[in-house]
C-alpha positions in Angstrom: 140.0 -90.1 22.8 143.3 -91.2 21.6 144.3 -94.8 21.4 147.7 -96.3 22.2 148.4 -96.5 18.5 147.9 -92.8 17.8 151.2 -92.3 16.1 149.6 -89.7 13.8 148.3 -87.5 16.6 150.2 -84.2 16.7 149.6 -83.7 20.4 151.1 -87.1 21.1 154.1 -86.4 18.9 154.6 -83.0 20.5 154.5 -84.5 24.0 157.0 -87.3 23.0 159.4 -84.7 21.6 159.0 -82.4 24.6 159.5 -85.2 27.2 162.2 -86.9 25.1 160.3 -90.2 25.7 159.3 -91.7 22.3 157.9 -94.8 24.0 155.3 -93.0 25.9 151.7 -93.5 24.8 149.1 -90.8 24.4 147.5 -89.9 27.7 143.7 -89.8 28.3 142.0 -87.1 30.2 140.2 -89.4 32.7 142.2 -88.3 35.7 141.8 -84.7 34.9 138.0 -85.0 34.6 137.8 -87.0 37.8 139.8 -84.4 39.7 137.8 -81.6 38.2 134.5 -83.2 39.2 135.8 -84.0 42.7 137.0 -80.4 43.1 133.6 -79.0 41.9 131.9 -81.4 44.4 134.0 -80.2 47.3 133.6 -76.5 46.4 129.8 -77.0 46.2 129.8 -78.6 49.6 131.8 -75.8 51.1 129.6 -73.1 49.5 126.5 -74.9 50.7 127.8 -75.0 54.3 128.7 -71.3 54.1 125.2 -70.4 52.8 123.6 -72.5 55.6 125.7 -70.7 58.2 124.7 -67.4 56.7 121.0 -68.3 56.9 121.3 -69.4 60.5 123.0 -66.2 61.4 120.3 -64.2 59.8 117.7 -66.2 61.8 119.6 -65.6 65.0 119.8 -61.8 64.3 116.0 -61.7 63.6 115.3 -63.6 66.9 117.5 -61.2 68.9 115.9 -58.2 67.3 112.4 -59.6 68.1 113.5 -60.2 71.7 114.8 -56.7 72.0 111.6 -55.3 70.6 109.5 -57.2 73.1 111.7 -56.1 75.9 111.3 -52.5 74.9 107.5 -52.9 74.7 107.3 -54.6 78.1 109.6 -51.9 79.6 107.0 -49.3 78.7 104.2 -50.5 81.0 103.2 -48.3 83.9 104.4 -49.6 87.2 102.1 -47.2 89.1 99.1 -48.6 87.4 100.1 -52.1 88.1 100.6 -51.3 91.8 97.2 -49.6 91.8 95.6 -52.7 90.3 97.3 -54.9 92.9 96.3 -52.8 95.9 92.8 -51.7 94.9 91.6 -54.5 92.6 93.5 -57.7 93.5 90.5 -59.8 92.1 91.4 -58.7 88.6 94.9 -60.1 88.8 93.6 -63.3 90.5 90.9 -63.8 87.8 93.4 -63.3 85.0 95.7 -65.9 86.6 93.0 -68.5 87.1 91.1 -68.2 83.8 94.1 -67.1 81.6 91.6 -65.4 79.4 90.1 -61.9 79.1 86.4 -62.0 79.1 84.3 -59.0 78.1 83.3 -58.5 81.8 87.0 -58.6 82.9 87.9 -56.1 80.1 85.3 -53.7 81.4 86.6 -54.0 85.0 90.1 -53.3 83.7 89.0 -50.2 81.8 87.0 -48.9 84.8 90.0 -49.4 87.1 92.3 -47.7 84.6 90.0 -44.7 84.3 89.8 -44.4 88.1 93.6 -44.5 88.2 93.8 -41.8 85.6 91.4 -39.6 87.4 93.2 -40.0 90.7 96.6 -39.3 89.3 95.6 -36.0 87.8 
């Protein structure tokens, strides 16, 4: 860094000649460094916010894709089979609603009912 008594400094002499102010002292770069660090800080903050928004958008797109995929899967169930189960085997639906589990016995009942439906629909 230059001191105020830097008469021998070429940069200071050049500035004095250019500005036509011989009484001006040599300037330190403290303000420039401070502004540079502040600018870097703000740019980093803005870029972090942009990256965060980008990640959130990607998550939202993934969630929307997953919801669409589930809707497509659920749209493929057979309405006729569901009506058959409700009309002929209402106890299967009631048991699923009450226990909220599929036991081996219940799975066998569902398979038997589905095979009967398949045979009748042919």
